[in-house]
SENU-847362 format. One record per atom (N, C-alpha, C, O, CB): residue number from 0; atom name; x negated, y, z. Coordinates in nm, 2 decimals. Glycine has a CB too. Example, Ala and Ser with C-alpha at 12.3 -4.5 7.8 and 13.67 -1.06 7.14 Angstrom:
<nodes>
> seq, atom, xx, yy, zz
> 0, N, -1.32, -0.57, 0.78
> 0, CA, -1.23, -0.45, 0.78
> 0, C, -1.32, -0.33, 0.78
> 0, O, -1.42, -0.33, 0.85
> 0, CB, -1.13, -0.45, 0.90
> 1, N, -1.28, -0.22, 0.71
> 1, CA, -1.37, -0.11, 0.71
> 1, C, -1.29, 0.00, 0.79
> 1, O, -1.34, 0.11, 0.80
> 1, CB, -1.41, -0.06, 0.57
</nodes>
This chain:
<nodes>
> seq, atom, xx, yy, zz
> 0, N, 0.81, 1.75, -5.54
> 0, CA, 0.68, 1.72, -5.51
> 0, C, 0.63, 1.58, -5.59
> 0, O, 0.51, 1.56, -5.61
> 0, CB, 0.66, 1.70, -5.36
> 1, N, 0.73, 1.51, -5.62
> 1, CA, 0.70, 1.38, -5.69
> 1, C, 0.63, 1.40, -5.82
> 1, O, 0.55, 1.32, -5.87
> 1, CB, 0.83, 1.30, -5.70
> 2, N, 0.67, 1.53, -5.88
> 2, CA, 0.61, 1.56, -6.01
> 2, C, 0.46, 1.59, -5.99
> 2, O, 0.38, 1.55, -6.08
> 2, CB, 0.68, 1.69, -6.07
> 3, N, 0.42, 1.66, -5.89
> 3, CA, 0.28, 1.69, -5.87
> 3, C, 0.20, 1.56, -5.86
> 3, O, 0.09, 1.55, -5.91
> 3, CB, 0.26, 1.77, -5.76
> 4, N, 0.25, 1.47, -5.79
> 4, CA, 0.18, 1.34, -5.77
> 4, C, 0.16, 1.27, -5.91
> 4, O, 0.06, 1.21, -5.94
> 4, CB, 0.25, 1.24, -5.68
> 5, N, 0.26, 1.27, -5.99
> 5, CA, 0.26, 1.22, -6.12
> 5, C, 0.16, 1.29, -6.20
> 5, O, 0.08, 1.23, -6.27
> 5, CB, 0.39, 1.22, -6.18
> 6, N, 0.16, 1.42, -6.20
> 6, CA, 0.06, 1.50, -6.29
> 6, C, -0.08, 1.47, -6.24
> 6, O, -0.17, 1.45, -6.32
> 6, CB, 0.09, 1.66, -6.27
> 7, N, -0.10, 1.46, -6.11
> 7, CA, -0.23, 1.44, -6.05
> 7, C, -0.28, 1.30, -6.10
> 7, O, -0.40, 1.29, -6.13
> 7, CB, -0.22, 1.44, -5.89
> 8, N, -0.20, 1.20, -6.10
> 8, CA, -0.23, 1.07, -6.14
> 8, C, -0.25, 1.05, -6.29
> 8, O, -0.34, 0.98, -6.34
> 8, CB, -0.13, 0.98, -6.10
> 9, N, -0.17, 1.13, -6.37
> 9, CA, -0.17, 1.10, -6.52
> 9, C, -0.26, 1.21, -6.59
> 9, O, -0.31, 1.18, -6.70
> 9, CB, -0.04, 1.11, -6.58
> 10, N, -0.28, 1.33, -6.53
> 10, CA, -0.35, 1.43, -6.59
> 10, C, -0.49, 1.47, -6.52
> 10, O, -0.53, 1.59, -6.52
> 10, CB, -0.26, 1.54, -6.61
> 11, N, -0.55, 1.37, -6.45
> 11, CA, -0.69, 1.38, -6.41
> 11, C, -0.70, 1.49, -6.29
> 11, O, -0.76, 1.60, -6.30
> 11, CB, -0.79, 1.43, -6.53
> 12, N, -0.64, 1.45, -6.18
> 12, CA, -0.65, 1.54, -6.07
> 12, C, -0.78, 1.52, -5.98
> 12, O, -0.78, 1.58, -5.87
> 12, CB, -0.53, 1.54, -5.99
> 13, N, -0.88, 1.44, -6.02
> 13, CA, -0.98, 1.41, -5.94
> 13, C, -1.12, 1.46, -6.01
> 13, O, -1.22, 1.39, -6.00
> 13, CB, -0.99, 1.26, -5.90
> 14, N, -1.12, 1.56, -6.08
> 14, CA, -1.23, 1.62, -6.15
> 14, C, -1.32, 1.69, -6.05
> 14, O, -1.27, 1.70, -5.93
> 14, CB, -1.20, 1.71, -6.27
> 15, N, -1.43, 1.73, -6.07
> 15, CA, -1.52, 1.78, -5.98
> 15, C, -1.51, 1.94, -5.96
> 15, O, -1.53, 1.98, -5.84
> 15, CB, -1.66, 1.75, -6.02
> 16, N, -1.47, 2.01, -6.05
> 16, CA, -1.45, 2.16, -6.03
> 16, C, -1.32, 2.20, -6.08
> 16, O, -1.25, 2.13, -6.15
> 16, CB, -1.56, 2.23, -6.11
> 17, N, -1.28, 2.32, -6.04
> 17, CA, -1.15, 2.37, -6.08
> 17, C, -1.15, 2.39, -6.24
> 17, O, -1.05, 2.36, -6.31
> 17, CB, -1.12, 2.51, -5.99
> 18, N, -1.26, 2.43, -6.29
> 18, CA, -1.26, 2.43, -6.45
> 18, C, -1.24, 2.30, -6.51
> 18, O, -1.18, 2.28, -6.61
> 18, CB, -1.39, 2.49, -6.50
> 19, N, -1.31, 2.19, -6.45
> 19, CA, -1.29, 2.05, -6.50
> 19, C, -1.13, 2.01, -6.49
> 19, O, -1.07, 1.96, -6.58
> 19, CB, -1.39, 1.95, -6.42
> 20, N, -1.08, 2.04, -6.37
> 20, CA, -0.94, 2.01, -6.35
> 20, C, -0.85, 2.08, -6.45
> 20, O, -0.76, 2.01, -6.51
> 20, CB, -0.90, 2.05, -6.21
> 21, N, -0.87, 2.20, -6.47
> 21, CA, -0.80, 2.28, -6.56
> 21, C, -0.81, 2.23, -6.71
> 21, O, -0.71, 2.23, -6.78
> 21, CB, -0.84, 2.43, -6.56
> 22, N, -0.93, 2.20, -6.75
> 22, CA, -0.96, 2.14, -6.88
> 22, C, -0.88, 2.02, -6.89
> 22, O, -0.80, 2.00, -6.99
> 22, CB, -1.11, 2.11, -6.89
> 23, N, -0.89, 1.93, -6.80
> 23, CA, -0.82, 1.79, -6.81
> 23, C, -0.68, 1.81, -6.81
> 23, O, -0.61, 1.73, -6.88
> 23, CB, -0.87, 1.70, -6.69
> 24, N, -0.62, 1.90, -6.73
> 24, CA, -0.47, 1.92, -6.73
> 24, C, -0.43, 1.97, -6.87
> 24, O, -0.34, 1.92, -6.94
> 24, CB, -0.42, 2.02, -6.61
> 25, N, -0.49, 2.08, -6.92
> 25, CA, -0.45, 2.13, -7.05
> 25, C, -0.45, 2.02, -7.16
> 25, O, -0.36, 2.01, -7.24
> 25, CB, -0.54, 2.25, -7.08
> 26, N, -0.56, 1.94, -7.16
> 26, CA, -0.58, 1.85, -7.26
> 26, C, -0.46, 1.74, -7.25
> 26, O, -0.40, 1.71, -7.35
> 26, CB, -0.73, 1.78, -7.25
> 27, N, -0.43, 1.70, -7.13
> 27, CA, -0.33, 1.61, -7.11
> 27, C, -0.20, 1.66, -7.15
> 27, O, -0.13, 1.59, -7.22
> 27, CB, -0.33, 1.56, -6.98
> 28, N, -0.17, 1.78, -7.11
> 28, CA, -0.04, 1.83, -7.13
> 28, C, -0.02, 1.84, -7.30
> 28, O, 0.09, 1.81, -7.35
> 28, CB, -0.02, 1.97, -7.06
> 29, N, -0.12, 1.89, -7.37
> 29, CA, -0.10, 1.90, -7.51
> 29, C, -0.10, 1.76, -7.58
> 29, O, -0.04, 1.74, -7.68
> 29, CB, -0.21, 1.99, -7.57
> 30, N, -0.16, 1.66, -7.51
> 30, CA, -0.15, 1.53, -7.56
> 30, C, 0.00, 1.48, -7.56
> 30, O, 0.04, 1.40, -7.64
> 30, CB, -0.24, 1.43, -7.48
> 31, N, 0.08, 1.53, -7.46
> 31, CA, 0.22, 1.50, -7.45
> 31, C, 0.29, 1.54, -7.59
> 31, O, 0.37, 1.47, -7.64
> 31, CB, 0.29, 1.57, -7.33
> 32, N, 0.25, 1.65, -7.64
> 32, CA, 0.31, 1.70, -7.77
> 32, C, 0.27, 1.60, -7.88
> 32, O, 0.35, 1.56, -7.96
> 32, CB, 0.26, 1.84, -7.80
> 33, N, 0.14, 1.56, -7.89
> 33, CA, 0.10, 1.46, -7.99
> 33, C, 0.18, 1.33, -7.98
> 33, O, 0.22, 1.28, -8.08
> 33, CB, -0.06, 1.43, -7.98
> 34, N, 0.20, 1.29, -7.86
> 34, CA, 0.27, 1.15, -7.84
> 34, C, 0.42, 1.18, -7.85
> 34, O, 0.49, 1.08, -7.84
> 34, CB, 0.24, 1.09, -7.70
> 35, N, 0.46, 1.30, -7.87
> 35, CA, 0.60, 1.32, -7.86
> 35, C, 0.68, 1.31, -7.74
> 35, O, 0.80, 1.27, -7.74
> 35, CB, 0.66, 1.25, -7.96
> 36, N, 0.62, 1.33, -7.63
> 36, CA, 0.68, 1.32, -7.50
> 36, C, 0.71, 1.46, -7.45
> 36, O, 0.64, 1.52, -7.36
> 36, CB, 0.60, 1.24, -7.40
> 37, N, 0.82, 1.51, -7.52
> 37, CA, 0.86, 1.65, -7.50
> 37, C, 0.90, 1.68, -7.35
> 37, O, 0.87, 1.78, -7.29
> 37, CB, 0.98, 1.69, -7.60
> 38, N, 0.98, 1.59, -7.29
> 38, CA, 1.02, 1.61, -7.16
> 38, C, 0.91, 1.62, -7.06
> 38, O, 0.92, 1.69, -6.96
> 38, CB, 1.11, 1.50, -7.12
> 39, N, 0.80, 1.54, -7.08
> 39, CA, 0.68, 1.55, -6.99
> 39, C, 0.61, 1.68, -7.02
> 39, O, 0.57, 1.74, -6.92
> 39, CB, 0.57, 1.43, -7.01
> 40, N, 0.60, 1.73, -7.13
> 40, CA, 0.54, 1.86, -7.16
> 40, C, 0.62, 1.96, -7.08
> 40, O, 0.56, 2.04, -7.00
> 40, CB, 0.53, 1.90, -7.31
> 41, N, 0.74, 1.97, -7.09
> 41, CA, 0.83, 2.06, -7.01
> 41, C, 0.82, 2.05, -6.87
> 41, O, 0.82, 2.15, -6.80
> 41, CB, 0.97, 2.05, -7.05
> 42, N, 0.80, 1.93, -6.82
> 42, CA, 0.78, 1.91, -6.68
> 42, C, 0.65, 1.98, -6.63
> 42, O, 0.64, 2.02, -6.51
> 42, CB, 0.78, 1.76, -6.65
> 43, N, 0.56, 1.99, -6.72
> 43, CA, 0.42, 2.05, -6.70
> 43, C, 0.43, 2.20, -6.67
> 43, O, 0.35, 2.26, -6.61
> 43, CB, 0.32, 2.01, -6.82
> 44, N, 0.54, 2.27, -6.72
> 44, CA, 0.55, 2.41, -6.71
> 44, C, 0.58, 2.45, -6.57
> 44, O, 0.65, 2.40, -6.50
> 44, CB, 0.67, 2.46, -6.80
> 45, N, 0.51, 2.55, -6.53
> 45, CA, 0.52, 2.60, -6.39
> 45, C, 0.66, 2.64, -6.38
> 45, O, 0.72, 2.70, -6.47
> 45, CB, 0.43, 2.73, -6.36
> 46, N, 0.73, 2.60, -6.26
> 46, CA, 0.86, 2.64, -6.22
> 46, C, 0.96, 2.55, -6.30
> 46, O, 1.08, 2.57, -6.28
> 46, CB, 0.88, 2.79, -6.24
> 47, N, 0.93, 2.46, -6.38
> 47, CA, 1.02, 2.38, -6.45
> 47, C, 1.13, 2.31, -6.37
> 47, O, 1.23, 2.27, -6.43
> 47, CB, 0.94, 2.29, -6.52
> 48, N, 1.10, 2.28, -6.25
> 48, CA, 1.20, 2.22, -6.16
> 48, C, 1.31, 2.31, -6.12
> 48, O, 1.42, 2.27, -6.07
> 48, CB, 1.13, 2.17, -6.04
> 49, N, 1.29, 2.44, -6.14
> 49, CA, 1.40, 2.54, -6.12
> 49, C, 1.49, 2.56, -6.25
> 49, O, 1.59, 2.63, -6.24
> 49, CB, 1.34, 2.68, -6.08
> 50, N, 1.46, 2.51, -6.37
> 50, CA, 1.52, 2.53, -6.48
> 50, C, 1.65, 2.45, -6.49
> 50, O, 1.66, 2.34, -6.44
> 50, CB, 1.43, 2.50, -6.59
> 51, N, 1.75, 2.50, -6.54
> 51, CA, 1.88, 2.42, -6.56
> 51, C, 1.85, 2.31, -6.66
> 51, O, 1.76, 2.31, -6.74
> 51, CB, 1.99, 2.51, -6.62
> 52, N, 1.93, 2.20, -6.65
> 52, CA, 1.91, 2.10, -6.75
> 52, C, 1.93, 2.14, -6.89
> 52, O, 1.87, 2.08, -6.98
> 52, CB, 1.99, 1.99, -6.72
> 53, N, 2.02, 2.23, -6.91
> 53, CA, 2.05, 2.28, -7.05
> 53, C, 1.92, 2.36, -7.10
> 53, O, 1.88, 2.34, -7.22
> 53, CB, 2.17, 2.38, -7.04
> 54, N, 1.85, 2.44, -7.00
> 54, CA, 1.74, 2.51, -7.05
> 54, C, 1.62, 2.40, -7.08
> 54, O, 1.55, 2.42, -7.18
> 54, CB, 1.70, 2.61, -6.95
> 55, N, 1.60, 2.31, -6.99
> 55, CA, 1.50, 2.21, -7.01
> 55, C, 1.52, 2.14, -7.14
> 55, O, 1.42, 2.12, -7.21
> 55, CB, 1.50, 2.11, -6.90
> 56, N, 1.65, 2.10, -7.17
> 56, CA, 1.67, 2.04, -7.29
> 56, C, 1.64, 2.13, -7.42
> 56, O, 1.60, 2.09, -7.52
> 56, CB, 1.80, 1.99, -7.29
> 57, N, 1.67, 2.26, -7.40
> 57, CA, 1.63, 2.35, -7.51
> 57, C, 1.49, 2.36, -7.53
> 57, O, 1.43, 2.36, -7.64
> 57, CB, 1.68, 2.49, -7.48
> 58, N, 1.41, 2.36, -7.41
> 58, CA, 1.27, 2.37, -7.43
> 58, C, 1.21, 2.24, -7.48
> 58, O, 1.11, 2.25, -7.56
> 58, CB, 1.20, 2.39, -7.29
> 59, N, 1.26, 2.13, -7.46
> 59, CA, 1.22, 2.00, -7.52
> 59, C, 1.25, 2.00, -7.67
> 59, O, 1.17, 1.95, -7.75
> 59, CB, 1.28, 1.88, -7.45
> 60, N, 1.36, 2.06, -7.70
> 60, CA, 1.40, 2.07, -7.85
> 60, C, 1.30, 2.16, -7.93
> 60, O, 1.27, 2.13, -8.04
> 60, CB, 1.55, 2.12, -7.86
> 61, N, 1.26, 2.27, -7.86
> 61, CA, 1.18, 2.36, -7.92
> 61, C, 1.03, 2.30, -7.94
> 61, O, 0.97, 2.33, -8.04
> 61, CB, 1.17, 2.49, -7.84
> 62, N, 0.99, 2.21, -7.85
> 62, CA, 0.87, 2.15, -7.86
> 62, C, 0.87, 2.05, -7.98
> 62, O, 0.78, 2.03, -8.06
> 62, CB, 0.82, 2.08, -7.73
> 63, N, 0.99, 1.98, -7.99
> 63, CA, 1.01, 1.87, -8.10
> 63, C, 1.01, 1.94, -8.24
> 63, O, 0.96, 1.89, -8.34
> 63, CB, 1.16, 1.80, -8.08
> 64, N, 1.07, 2.07, -8.23
> 64, CA, 1.06, 2.15, -8.37
> 64, C, 0.93, 2.19, -8.41
> 64, O, 0.89, 2.19, -8.52
> 64, CB, 1.15, 2.28, -8.35
> 65, N, 0.85, 2.23, -8.30
> 65, CA, 0.71, 2.28, -8.32
> 65, C, 0.63, 2.15, -8.40
> 65, O, 0.56, 2.17, -8.50
> 65, CB, 0.64, 2.32, -8.17
> 66, N, 0.65, 2.04, -8.33
> 66, CA, 0.57, 1.92, -8.38
> 66, C, 0.62, 1.88, -8.52
> 66, O, 0.55, 1.85, -8.61
> 66, CB, 0.59, 1.79, -8.27
> 67, N, 0.75, 1.89, -8.53
> 67, CA, 0.81, 1.85, -8.67
> 67, C, 0.76, 1.95, -8.78
> 67, O, 0.73, 1.91, -8.89
> 67, CB, 0.97, 1.85, -8.67
> 68, N, 0.74, 2.07, -8.74
> 68, CA, 0.69, 2.17, -8.84
> 68, C, 0.55, 2.14, -8.86
> 68, O, 0.50, 2.16, -8.98
> 68, CB, 0.72, 2.32, -8.79
> 69, N, 0.47, 2.11, -8.77
> 69, CA, 0.32, 2.07, -8.79
> 69, C, 0.31, 1.95, -8.87
> 69, O, 0.21, 1.93, -8.94
> 69, CB, 0.25, 2.06, -8.66
> 70, N, 0.40, 1.86, -8.86
> 70, CA, 0.40, 1.73, -8.94
> 70, C, 0.42, 1.78, -9.09
> 70, O, 0.35, 1.72, -9.18
> 70, CB, 0.52, 1.63, -8.90
> 71, N, 0.51, 1.86, -9.12
> 71, CA, 0.53, 1.91, -9.26
> 71, C, 0.42, 1.99, -9.30
> 71, O, 0.38, 1.98, -9.41
> 71, CB, 0.67, 1.99, -9.28
> 72, N, 0.36, 2.08, -9.22
> 72, CA, 0.26, 2.18, -9.27
> 72, C, 0.12, 2.12, -9.27
> 72, O, 0.04, 2.16, -9.36
> 72, CB, 0.25, 2.29, -9.19
> 73, N, 0.09, 2.03, -9.17
> 73, CA, -0.05, 1.99, -9.17
> 73, C, -0.06, 1.84, -9.14
> 73, O, -0.16, 1.79, -9.09
> 73, CB, -0.12, 2.06, -9.06
> 74, N, 0.05, 1.77, -9.17
> 74, CA, 0.05, 1.63, -9.15
> 74, C, 0.04, 1.58, -9.00
> 74, O, -0.01, 1.47, -8.96
> 74, CB, -0.07, 1.57, -9.23
> 75, N, 0.08, 1.68, -8.92
> 75, CA, 0.10, 1.64, -8.78
> 75, C, -0.02, 1.67, -8.69
> 75, O, -0.13, 1.70, -8.74
> 75, CB, 0.12, 1.49, -8.77
> 76, N, -0.01, 1.67, -8.57
> 76, CA, -0.10, 1.69, -8.45
> 76, C, -0.17, 1.55, -8.44
> 76, O, -0.10, 1.45, -8.41
> 76, CB, -0.03, 1.75, -8.32
> 77, N, -0.30, 1.54, -8.44
> 77, CA, -0.37, 1.42, -8.43
> 77, C, -0.46, 1.40, -8.30
> 77, O, -0.46, 1.30, -8.24
> 77, CB, -0.46, 1.40, -8.55
> 78, N, -0.52, 1.52, -8.27
> 78, CA, -0.60, 1.51, -8.15
> 78, C, -0.61, 1.64, -8.09
> 78, O, -0.59, 1.75, -8.14
> 78, CB, -0.73, 1.44, -8.18
> 79, N, -0.66, 1.64, -7.96
> 79, CA, -0.68, 1.76, -7.88
> 79, C, -0.81, 1.74, -7.80
> 79, O, -0.84, 1.63, -7.75
> 79, CB, -0.55, 1.79, -7.78
> 80, N, -0.89, 1.85, -7.79
> 80, CA, -1.02, 1.84, -7.71
> 80, C, -1.03, 1.97, -7.63
> 80, O, -1.03, 2.08, -7.70
> 80, CB, -1.16, 1.81, -7.80
> 81, N, -1.05, 1.97, -7.50
> 81, CA, -1.07, 2.08, -7.43
> 81, C, -1.22, 2.13, -7.45
> 81, O, -1.31, 2.05, -7.44
> 81, CB, -1.05, 2.06, -7.29
> 82, N, -1.24, 2.25, -7.49
> 82, CA, -1.37, 2.31, -7.51
> 82, C, -1.42, 2.39, -7.39
> 82, O, -1.54, 2.39, -7.36
> 82, CB, -1.36, 2.39, -7.64
> 83, N, -1.33, 2.47, -7.33
> 83, CA, -1.39, 2.56, -7.23
> 83, C, -1.27, 2.59, -7.14
> 83, O, -1.15, 2.58, -7.17
> 83, CB, -1.45, 2.69, -7.30
> 84, N, -1.31, 2.64, -7.02
> 84, CA, -1.21, 2.69, -6.92
> 84, C, -1.26, 2.80, -6.85
> 84, O, -1.38, 2.80, -6.80
> 84, CB, -1.16, 2.59, -6.83
> 85, N, -1.18, 2.91, -6.84
> 85, CA, -1.22, 3.02, -6.75
> 85, C, -1.13, 3.02, -6.64
> 85, O, -1.01, 3.03, -6.66
> 85, CB, -1.22, 3.16, -6.82
> 86, N, -1.18, 3.02, -6.51
> 86, CA, -1.09, 3.01, -6.39
> 86, C, -1.12, 3.14, -6.30
> 86, O, -1.23, 3.18, -6.28
> 86, CB, -1.11, 2.87, -6.30
> 87, N, -1.00, 3.19, -6.26
> 87, CA, -1.01, 3.31, -6.17
> 87, C, -0.91, 3.28, -6.06
> 87, O, -0.79, 3.31, -6.08
> 87, CB, -0.97, 3.44, -6.25
> 88, N, -0.95, 3.23, -5.95
> 88, CA, -0.87, 3.20, -5.84
> 88, C, -0.76, 3.09, -5.88
> 88, O, -0.80, 2.97, -5.90
> 88, CB, -0.79, 3.34, -5.78
> 89, N, -0.64, 3.13, -5.89
> 89, CA, -0.53, 3.04, -5.92
> 89, C, -0.50, 3.04, -6.07
> 89, O, -0.42, 2.96, -6.11
> 89, CB, -0.41, 3.07, -5.84
> 90, N, -0.56, 3.12, -6.15
> 90, CA, -0.52, 3.13, -6.29
> 90, C, -0.64, 3.07, -6.38
> 90, O, -0.76, 3.08, -6.34
> 90, CB, -0.49, 3.29, -6.32
> 91, N, -0.61, 3.01, -6.49
> 91, CA, -0.71, 2.95, -6.58
> 91, C, -0.66, 2.99, -6.72
> 91, O, -0.54, 3.00, -6.75
> 91, CB, -0.73, 2.79, -6.57
> 92, N, -0.76, 3.00, -6.81
> 92, CA, -0.74, 3.00, -6.96
> 92, C, -0.82, 2.89, -7.01
> 92, O, -0.94, 2.88, -6.99
> 92, CB, -0.80, 3.14, -7.02
> 93, N, -0.75, 2.79, -7.08
> 93, CA, -0.83, 2.68, -7.14
> 93, C, -0.83, 2.69, -7.29
> 93, O, -0.73, 2.70, -7.36
> 93, CB, -0.76, 2.54, -7.09
> 94, N, -0.95, 2.68, -7.35
> 94, CA, -0.96, 2.67, -7.50
> 94, C, -0.95, 2.52, -7.53
> 94, O, -1.02, 2.44, -7.49
> 94, CB, -1.10, 2.72, -7.55
> 95, N, -0.84, 2.50, -7.63
> 95, CA, -0.82, 2.37, -7.68
> 95, C, -0.86, 2.36, -7.83
> 95, O, -0.81, 2.44, -7.90
> 95, CB, -0.68, 2.32, -7.65
> 96, N, -0.92, 2.27, -7.88
> 96, CA, -0.94, 2.24, -8.02
> 96, C, -0.84, 2.14, -8.07
> 96, O, -0.84, 2.02, -8.02
> 96, CB, -1.09, 2.19, -8.06
> 97, N, -0.75, 2.18, -8.15
> 97, CA, -0.65, 2.09, -8.20
> 97, C, -0.70, 2.04, -8.34
> 97, O, -0.75, 2.12, -8.42
> 97, CB, -0.50, 2.16, -8.20
> 98, N, -0.68, 1.92, -8.37
> 98, CA, -0.71, 1.86, -8.49
> 98, C, -0.58, 1.81, -8.56
> 98, O, -0.50, 1.73, -8.50
> 98, CB, -0.82, 1.76, -8.48
> 99, N, -0.56, 1.84, -8.68
> 99, CA, -0.43, 1.81, -8.75
> 99, C, -0.45, 1.69, -8.85
> 99, O, -0.57, 1.67, -8.89
> 99, CB, -0.38, 1.93, -8.83
> 100, N, -0.35, 1.63, -8.89
> 100, CA, -0.37, 1.52, -8.98
> 100, C, -0.42, 1.55, -9.11
> 100, O, -0.46, 1.46, -9.18
> 100, CB, -0.24, 1.45, -9.00
> 101, N, -0.43, 1.68, -9.16
> 101, CA, -0.49, 1.71, -9.28
> 101, C, -0.65, 1.74, -9.26
> 101, O, -0.72, 1.79, -9.35
> 101, CB, -0.42, 1.83, -9.35
> 102, N, -0.69, 1.72, -9.14
> 102, CA, -0.83, 1.74, -9.10
> 102, C, -0.87, 1.88, -9.06
> 102, O, -0.98, 1.91, -9.02
> 102, CB, -0.93, 1.70, -9.21
> 103, N, -0.76, 1.98, -9.07
> 103, CA, -0.79, 2.11, -9.03
> 103, C, -0.80, 2.11, -8.88
> 103, O, -0.75, 2.02, -8.81
> 103, CB, -0.69, 2.22, -9.10
> 104, N, -0.86, 2.23, -8.83
> 104, CA, -0.87, 2.24, -8.69
> 104, C, -0.83, 2.38, -8.64
> 104, O, -0.84, 2.48, -8.72
> 104, CB, -1.00, 2.20, -8.64
> 105, N, -0.79, 2.39, -8.53
> 105, CA, -0.75, 2.53, -8.48
> 105, C, -0.79, 2.53, -8.33
> 105, O, -0.77, 2.43, -8.26
> 105, CB, -0.60, 2.56, -8.50
> 106, N, -0.84, 2.64, -8.27
> 106, CA, -0.86, 2.66, -8.13
> 106, C, -0.75, 2.75, -8.08
> 106, O, -0.72, 2.86, -8.14
> 106, CB, -0.99, 2.72, -8.10
> 107, N, -0.69, 2.70, -7.97
> 107, CA, -0.58, 2.78, -7.91
> 107, C, -0.62, 2.80, -7.76
> 107, O, -0.71, 2.73, -7.71
> 107, CB, -0.43, 2.71, -7.92
> 108, N, -0.56, 2.89, -7.70
> 108, CA, -0.58, 2.92, -7.56
> 108, C, -0.45, 2.89, -7.48
> 108, O, -0.34, 2.93, -7.52
> 108, CB, -0.62, 3.07, -7.55
> 109, N, -0.46, 2.81, -7.37
> 109, CA, -0.35, 2.76, -7.30
> 109, C, -0.37, 2.82, -7.15
> 109, O, -0.47, 2.80, -7.09
> 109, CB, -0.34, 2.59, -7.29
> 110, N, -0.27, 2.91, -7.11
> 110, CA, -0.28, 2.96, -6.98
> 110, C, -0.21, 2.87, -6.87
> 110, O, -0.11, 2.81, -6.89
> 110, CB, -0.21, 3.09, -6.98
> 111, N, -0.29, 2.86, -6.76
> 111, CA, -0.24, 2.77, -6.66
> 111, C, -0.24, 2.84, -6.53
> 111, O, -0.30, 2.94, -6.51
> 111, CB, -0.34, 2.64, -6.64
> 112, N, -0.17, 2.79, -6.43
> 112, CA, -0.15, 2.85, -6.29
> 112, C, -0.17, 2.72, -6.20
> 112, O, -0.12, 2.62, -6.22
> 112, CB, -0.01, 2.92, -6.28
> 113, N, -0.25, 2.73, -6.10
> 113, CA, -0.26, 2.64, -6.00
> 113, C, -0.16, 2.65, -5.89
> 113, O, -0.16, 2.75, -5.82
> 113, CB, -0.39, 2.63, -5.94
> 114, N, -0.07, 2.55, -5.87
> 114, CA, 0.04, 2.55, -5.78
> 114, C, 0.01, 2.43, -5.69
> 114, O, 0.02, 2.31, -5.74
> 114, CB, 0.19, 2.56, -5.85
> 115, N, -0.01, 2.46, -5.56
> 115, CA, -0.04, 2.35, -5.47
> 115, C, -0.14, 2.24, -5.51
> 115, O, -0.12, 2.12, -5.49
> 115, CB, 0.08, 2.29, -5.44
> 116, N, -0.24, 2.29, -5.58
> 116, CA, -0.35, 2.20, -5.62
> 116, C, -0.33, 2.14, -5.75
> 116, O, -0.41, 2.05, -5.78
> 116, CB, -0.37, 2.11, -5.52
> 117, N, -0.22, 2.18, -5.82
> 117, CA, -0.19, 2.12, -5.96
> 117, C, -0.19, 2.23, -6.06
> 117, O, -0.12, 2.33, -6.05
> 117, CB, -0.05, 2.04, -5.95
> 118, N, -0.26, 2.22, -6.17
> 118, CA, -0.26, 2.31, -6.27
> 118, C, -0.14, 2.28, -6.36
> 118, O, -0.10, 2.16, -6.39
> 118, CB, -0.39, 2.29, -6.36
> 119, N, -0.07, 2.39, -6.38
> 119, CA, 0.07, 2.39, -6.46
> 119, C, 0.05, 2.49, -6.57
> 119, O, -0.04, 2.58, -6.57
> 119, CB, 0.20, 2.44, -6.37
> 120, N, 0.13, 2.47, -6.67
> 120, CA, 0.14, 2.56, -6.79
> 120, C, 0.21, 2.69, -6.75
> 120, O, 0.32, 2.69, -6.69
> 120, CB, 0.21, 2.49, -6.91
> 121, N, 0.14, 2.81, -6.78
> 121, CA, 0.22, 2.94, -6.74
> 121, C, 0.31, 2.98, -6.85
> 121, O, 0.38, 3.08, -6.85
> 121, CB, 0.12, 3.06, -6.72
</nodes>
């Protein structure tokens, strides 16, 4: 439960609507990758508290490899902006605009699930 409190504090748990909360959470979680805080990103994944330490470490390594690859391909991840969110009960899809170091941009979709009032990555 301590993680939920941390996420609420660091990833905007006091927004006005479910869509606002989902947008803020997805943007915050992707910013963990930009800042190279891979363990925090893994912590944001639904049910991550049930992962073995070895699996959590593998997930963090995969995120680091992804970021390293983007550094080589596009001069890194530079910013993230939440564009839109569609919410259906406990599920959400958030569209994020990612800006890379080479100035290119990409829109991605991030699936989330609301668990005990906290949006988590599905």
